[in-house]
C-alpha positions in Angstrom: 0.0 0.0 0.0 1.2 3.5 -0.7 2.1 5.9 2.1 0.3 9.2 2.5 2.0 11.8 0.2 4.0 14.3 2.1 3.3 18.1 1.7 5.1 19.6 -1.3 7.6 21.9 0.2 10.4 21.9 -2.4 9.2 25.3 -3.7 6.6 27.6 -2.3 4.6 27.9 -5.5 4.1 24.2 -6.2 0.7 22.7 -6.6 -0.7 21.2 -3.4 -2.0 18.2 -5.3 0.3 15.2 -5.2 0.6 13.8 -7.9 -0.1 16.9 -9.7 -1.8 16.9 -13.2 0.3 17.4 -16.3 -2.5 19.2 -18.1 -3.0 22.7 -16.8 -6.9 22.7 -16.9 -7.8 21.8 -13.3 -9.1 24.3 -10.8 -6.1 24.0 -8.6 -3.8 24.9 -11.5 -6.0 27.8 -12.6 -6.0 29.1 -9.0 -2.1 28.9 -8.8 -1.8 30.6 -12.2 -4.1 33.4 -11.1 -2.1 33.9 -7.8 1.2 34.0 -9.7 -0.2 36.4 -12.3 -1.4 38.7 -9.5 2.0 38.8 -7.9 3.7 39.5 -11.3 1.2 42.4 -12.0 1.8 43.9 -8.5 5.6 44.0 -9.2 4.9 45.5 -12.6 2.7 48.3 -11.2 5.3 49.1 -8.5 8.0 49.6 -11.1 6.0 51.9 -13.4 6.1 55.7 -12.9 3.2 57.1 -11.0 1.7 58.9 -14.1 1.3 55.4 -15.8 -0.3 53.7 -12.9 -4.1 53.6 -13.1 -6.3 53.2 -10.0 -8.4 50.5 -11.7 -7.4 47.9 -14.4 -8.4 48.9 -17.8 -5.7 50.8 -19.8 -4.3 49.1 -22.9 -0.8 48.6 -21.5 -2.3 47.0 -18.4 -4.4 44.5 -20.3 -1.5 43.7 -22.7 0.9 43.0 -19.7 -1.9 41.0 -18.0 -1.9 38.6 -20.9 1.9 38.4 -20.8 1.9 37.8 -17.1 -0.5 34.9 -17.4 1.7 33.2 -19.9 4.8 33.8 -17.7 2.9 32.4 -14.6 1.9 29.3 -16.6 5.5 28.7 -17.6 6.8 29.3 -14.1 4.3 26.9 -12.7 5.2 24.2 -15.3 8.9 24.7 -14.7 8.5 24.3 -10.9 6.4 21.0 -11.3 9.2 19.7 -13.7 11.8 20.5 -11.0 9.6 18.7 -8.5 9.6 15.5 -10.7 13.2 15.0 -9.8 12.2 14.5 -6.1 10.9 10.9 -6.0 8.1 11.8 -3.5 6.5 14.2 -6.1 7.3 12.5 -9.4 4.1 12.5 -11.5 2.8 9.2 -13.0 3.4 10.3 -16.6 7.1 10.6 -15.9 7.5 7.9 -13.2 8.7 5.3 -15.7 11.3 7.5 -17.4 12.7 8.9 -14.2 12.3 6.3 -11.5 11.2 3.2 -13.2 14.1 3.1 -15.6 16.5 3.5 -12.7 15.2 0.4 -10.9 14.4 -1.7 -14.0 16.9 -0.8 -16.8 15.8 -3.8 -18.9 12.1 -2.9 -18.8 11.9 -2.3 -22.5 12.3 -6.0 -23.0 11.2 -7.5 -19.7 8.4 -5.1 -18.7 7.6 -3.5 -15.4 5.9 -5.1 -12.3 2.1 -4.8 -12.5 0.7 -3.0 -9.4 -2.6 -1.2 -9.0 -2.5 2.6 -8.4 0.0 5.2 -9.3 0.9 6.1 -5.8 1.3 2.4 -4.9 3.7 1.9 -7.8 5.6 5.1 -6.9 6.1 4.0 -3.3 7.2 0.6 -4.5 9.8 2.1 -6.7 11.1 4.3 -4.0 11.5 1.3 -1.6 13.3 -0.6 -4.5 15.8 2.2 -4.8 16.6 1.9 -1.1 17.0 -1.9 -1.4 19.3 -1.6 -4.4 21.6 0.8 -2.5 21.9 -1.8 0.3 23.4 -4.4 -1.9 22.3 -7.8 -3.2 21.9 -10.1 -0.1 19.2 -12.7 0.4 17.6 -10.4 2.9 17.3 -7.6 0.3 15.6 -10.0 -2.1 13.2 -11.1 0.6 12.2 -7.6 1.5 11.8 -6.8 -2.2 9.2 -9.6 -2.7 7.5 -8.5 0.5 6.8 -5.2 -1.2 4.5 -7.1 -3.6 2.5 -9.1 -1.2 1.1 -9.4 2.4 1.9 -13.1 2.4 4.8 -14.6 4.4 8.1 -14.7 2.4 11.0 -16.9 3.4 14.4 -17.2 1.7 16.7 -20.1 2.3 20.3 -20.5 1.3 20.4 -24.2 0.5 24.1 -24.7 1.3 23.7 -23.0 4.7 20.5 -25.0 5.5 22.3 -28.2 4.5 24.7 -27.7 7.4 21.9 -27.1 9.9 19.7 -30.1 9.0 21.0 -33.6 9.3 20.3 -35.8 6.3 19.2 -32.7 4.2 18.8 -33.4 0.5 20.7 -30.2 -0.3 24.5 -30.2 -0.3 27.4 -27.9 -0.9 27.0 -28.2 -4.7 24.1 -25.8 -4.3 26.0 -23.1 -2.4 24.8 -20.3 -4.7 21.2 -21.5 -4.9 18.4 -19.9 -2.8 14.8 -21.1 -2.4 12.0 -18.5 -2.0 8.8 -19.7 -0.2 5.7 -17.5 -0.4 2.8 -18.8 1.8 -0.4 -17.4 3.2 -3.0 -19.2 5.3 -6.3 -19.7 3.6 -9.7 -20.0 5.3 -12.7 -22.0 4.3 -15.6 -21.1 6.6 -19.1 -22.6 6.5 -21.9 -20.6 8.2 -25.5 -21.6 8.9 -28.1 -19.2 10.0 -31.0 -19.8 12.4 -32.5 -22.5 10.2 -30.1 -24.9 12.0 -31.9 -24.3 15.2 -35.4 -23.5 14.0 -36.5 -25.8 11.1 -39.4 -23.5 10.2 -37.0 -20.7 9.5 -35.3 -20.2 6.2 -31.8 -21.6 6.2 -28.9 -20.9 4.0 -25.3 -21.8 3.9 -22.4 -19.7 2.8 -18.9 -21.0 2.0 -16.1 -18.5 2.0 -12.7 -19.4 0.6 -9.8 -16.9 1.2 -7.3 -18.0 -1.3 -4.3 -16.0 -2.4 -5.2 -13.3 -4.9 -3.5 -13.3 -8.4 -0.6 -15.7 -7.6 0.5 -15.7 -11.3 0.8 -11.9 -11.3 2.8 -12.1 -8.1 5.0 -14.7 -9.8 5.7 -12.4 -12.8 6.3 -9.4 -10.5 8.7 -11.4 -8.3 10.8 -12.5 -11.2 11.4 -8.8 -12.1 12.2 -7.9 -8.5 14.6 -10.8 -8.1 16.4 -10.0 -11.3 16.8 -6.3 -10.2 18.1 -7.2 -6.7 19.9 -10.5 -6.9 23.7 -11.0 -7.2 24.9 -12.1 -10.7 26.0 -15.5 -9.4 23.0 -16.3 -7.3 20.2 -18.6 -8.5 16.7 -18.3 -7.0 13.9 -20.9 -7.0 10.4 -19.6 -6.4 7.6 -21.6 -4.7 4.1 -20.3 -3.8 2.6 -22.6 -1.1 -1.2 -22.8 -1.1 -2.7 -23.4 2.4 -6.2 -23.9 3.5 -7.8 -24.5 6.9 -11.4 -25.3 7.7 -13.4 -23.7 10.5 -16.9 -24.7 11.6 -17.1 -27.2 8.7 -16.6 -30.5 10.4 -17.7 -31.9 13.8 -15.8 -35.2 14.2 -12.9 -36.7 16.0 -9.5 -36.8 14.3 -8.7 -40.0 12.4 -5.8 -41.1 10.3 -5.5 -43.6 7.6 -2.1 -45.2 7.2 -0.8 -47.7 4.7 2.5 -49.1 3.7 3.5 -50.2 0.3 5.1 -53.4 1.6 1.5 -54.9 2.0 1.1 -54.3 -1.8 4.4 -55.9 -2.4 3.1 -59.2 -1.0 1.0 -59.5 -4.1 4.0 -58.9 -6.4 6.5 -61.2 -8.0 9.4 -61.3 -5.6 11.8 -63.3 -7.7 13.1 -60.6 -9.9 16.7 -59.3 -9.9 17.6 -56.6 -7.4 20.5 -55.1 -9.4 22.9 -55.4 -12.3 26.5 -55.7 -11.2 29.8 -55.5 -13.0 33.5 -54.9 -12.6 34.3 -53.2 -15.9 32.5 -49.9 -15.4 34.2 -47.1 -17.3 33.5 -43.4 -16.5 33.9 -41.6 -19.8 35.5 -38.2 -20.3 32.2 -36.4 -19.9 32.1 -37.9 -16.3 28.3 -38.1 -16.4 28.4 -41.3 -18.5 29.2 -44.9 -17.3 29.8 -47.6 -19.9 30.0 -51.4 -19.6 30.0 -53.1 -22.9 29.6 -56.5 -21.2 26.2 -55.6 -19.8 22.7 -54.8 -21.1 21.0 -51.9 -19.2 17.7 -52.1 -21.0 15.9 -53.0 -17.8 17.3 -49.9 -15.9 14.8 -47.2 -15.4 15.4 -43.4 -14.9 15.6 -42.6 -11.2 17.3 -45.9 -10.3 20.4 -45.8 -8.1 23.9 -46.4 -9.4 26.4 -47.3 -6.7 30.2 -47.1 -7.5 31.9 -49.6 -5.2 35.6 -49.1 -6.0 37.9 -46.4 -7.3 38.0 -42.6 -6.9 34.3 -42.3 -7.7 33.2 -44.7 -5.0 31.4 -44.0 -1.7 33.5 -42.2 0.7 35.5 -40.1 -1.7 34.9 -36.3 -1.3 34.8 -33.5 -3.8 35.0 -29.9 -2.6 32.9 -28.7 -5.6 30.3 -31.5 -5.9 29.9 -33.0 -2.5 29.9 -36.8 -1.6 30.1 -39.2 -4.5 29.6 -42.9 -4.9 25.8 -42.9 -5.2 24.2 -41.5 -8.3 20.7 -41.2 -9.8 20.3 -42.6 -13.3 19.0 -39.9 -15.7 18.8 -41.9 -18.9 20.1 -45.1 -20.6 21.7 -44.8 -24.0 22.6 -47.2 -26.7 24.9 -45.0 -28.9 27.1 -42.1 -27.8 26.0 -39.7 -30.6 22.5 -40.9 -31.4 21.1 -41.4 -34.9 23.5 -41.2 -37.8 22.3 -41.5 -41.4 25.8 -41.5 -42.9 27.4 -44.9 -43.4 30.3 -45.3 -41.0 33.1 -47.9 -41.0 33.0 -50.7 -38.4 34.6 -53.9 -37.4 33.5 -56.8 -35.1 35.6 -59.1 -32.9 34.0 -61.9 -35.0 35.8 -60.8 -38.1 33.0 -58.8 -39.9 33.5 -55.3 -41.3 31.7 -52.8 -43.5 29.8 -49.5 -43.2 26.5 -49.0 -41.4 23.9 -46.4 -40.5 22.3 -46.0 -37.0 18.7 -45.3 -36.2 17.5 -45.6 -32.6 18.9 -48.9 -31.2 19.3 -50.4 -34.7 22.5 -50.7 -36.9 22.0 -51.4 -40.5 24.4 -52.6 -43.2 22.7 -53.5 -46.5 25.8 -55.4 -47.7 26.3 -57.5 -44.6 25.0 -60.8 -43.4 24.5 -60.5 -39.7 23.2 -64.1 -39.3 26.8 -65.3 -38.9 27.3 -63.0 -35.9 26.8 -64.2 -32.3 24.8 -62.5 -29.6 27.1 -60.4 -27.4 29.6 -59.9 -30.2 31.5 -56.5 -29.9 31.2 -54.0 -32.6 33.7 -51.2 -33.0 32.5 -48.0 -34.9 35.6 -46.3 -36.4 34.2 -42.9 -37.5 31.4 -40.4 -36.9 29.8 -39.2 -33.6 29.4 -42.7 -32.3 33.0 -43.8 -32.3 33.5 -46.5 -29.8 32.7 -50.1 -28.8 29.2 -51.5 -28.6 27.5 -54.9 -27.8 25.3 -56.7 -30.2 22.0 -57.8 -28.8 20.2 -59.6 -31.6 20.2 -60.0 -35.4 16.8 -59.0 -36.7 17.5 -59.6 -40.3 20.5 -60.3 -42.5 21.2 -56.6 -42.8 19.9 -55.2 -39.5 20.8 -55.8 -35.8 19.8 -54.4 -32.5 22.5 -53.1 -30.1 22.3 -53.4 -26.4 22.1 -50.2 -24.3 25.3 -50.3 -22.4 25.7 -46.6 -21.4 24.2 -45.0 -18.3 23.8 -41.2 -17.9 23.7 -39.9 -14.4 22.3 -36.6 -13.0 25.5 -35.6 -11.1 29.0 -35.9 -12.6 31.6 -38.3 -11.1 35.0 -37.3 -9.8 37.3 -38.7 -12.4 37.3 -40.5 -15.8 38.5 -44.0 -15.0 37.9 -47.6 -16.0 37.7 -51.0 -14.3 35.2 -49.9 -11.6 33.1 -52.3 -9.7 29.5 -51.1 -9.5 25.8 -52.1 -9.1 22.8 -50.4 -10.6 19.3 -51.0 -9.2 16.7 -52.7 -11.5 13.5 -52.9 -9.6 12.6 -51.9 -6.0 10.7 -55.1 -5.7 13.5 -57.3 -6.9 15.2 -59.1 -4.1 17.2 -61.8 -5.7 21.0 -61.6 -5.9 23.4 -63.9 -7.6 24.3 -66.9 -5.4 27.0 -69.5 -6.1 26.3 -73.1 -4.9 29.1 -75.7 -5.1 29.0 -79.5 -4.8 25.3 -79.8 -5.2 23.8 -82.5 -7.4 21.1 -80.9 -9.6 20.9 -83.9 -12.1 17.4 -84.9 -11.0 15.8 -81.7 -12.3 17.0 -82.6 -15.8 15.6 -86.2 -15.9 12.5 -86.6 -18.1 
C-alpha cells in the first residue's frame, strides 16, 4: 500500500495536489496561475512611474501585460512542477517510468515493469526498491523486495547453509549459490449456517467462503522482475508459492488417520526378480556423467534408479569440494549409442571378423551389404568414425542386414569425480526385486534334468 503523500515543500509555488496533473486545466492549476499572475502584476505596477499607474485595471498597457503575465505564470508553474519531478516523492505518474522506473528496471523495454494497482502504490514501490538496491544484493534484500509485492509470508533459504543445519538434508554444498523462496499465506474456508439450523421452520442458507491468495501468477511475474533487479549475478533463486487452506466450523468429528505401507502391496507382487545389475568393468567416460560397460545390457534400468560405484576414486567415501559426496548417483537416462542417430554410413569392425559401413537409427544398426546371421549374440562392434565412435555390444540379429544393439551406457544426474575404467558397480533394476546372484558348489542338480 502507498504511504500518504507528504506536503510539497520543495518550492513555495508548487501545486498542493500530489501527484499533480500534467495538463493545466484543473481548478487547482488555474488558482495557482491566477495567484502568480497577480504577484507579477503587483511587481509590474510598482516599477512603473506614477503617471502610468491607473487606479483601476483597464488601460491598454495594463491589459497587454496582464496577458503576458498569465503566460509567464503558466511557464513558471510548469517549470516548478518539472523540477519537483526530480524528487521521487513528487514525481508525476506520466514521468515515473522514465525517471524512477528506468533507474530500478533498466531492462524494462524487453522485460516489462511489475504490475501494481495505483500510481501512488507503484511510486512508493519504486522508492523502496531504490533503497534496497543501495543496500546491496543479499538474500535479505531479495526477501524484502518480494514483501513489497504481497502481504503473504516470504522466506528465503540459502540451500548450502540450511544443509549444514539439518542432518540428512537433501541439499548439499554443490548448491552453495542456490536460494529457495517460499511464499505462503494461510487460507480460510468457513461454512456458516443461520437460524435455520436451530429453527427448522425458518429459512436456512449456507455460505462457504474461501480466502485463497489473490492473483498468484501476477505475483510470480512481478517477483521474477524484482529478483532480477536485486539479486547478485552468481545467485540462483527458486520460487515456490505454497497454497494453504484451513477449515473452520465445517466438520464436527474426531480426528482420524488412515495409514498404509507399500510393503503390503508388495506381498502381491512377483518377488523373484533381480535386485541389481553388477559389474567390474564400469568405465567413466570423459564427460564424467556417463558410465559404460559393454559387457552388460542396461535395457531394464529405469530413470531414477540408483547407481552405486563400489571401487575407485568415484566410490562412496570419496569427497569433492565442488560437488559433495560421491559414490551414489541417480540414473537420468540409458543410452545405446554415444551420438544418437547417424544416417551417414560409418566404417565398423567386429571381434568376429566382420567389417563394413553401417547407419544408425535408434537402437538399430543397418548394413545393406552385410550378413549378420553369422554374428553371435554379445559380439562386440567397434565403430571407427562419426559421432558414435566406440565399442558396442550386439543384442540380436533382426534380419541379414539389421541388428539391435544393447544399451550399455548410463547417464547420471551428477558428474563423477574422475574419468576412470575398471570400476566395480551395481545399478538397481526394480525396488521389488530381491534376488542376488548366489554361487552353490558341490550340489547334485541332475534330478531336475531327468524326463
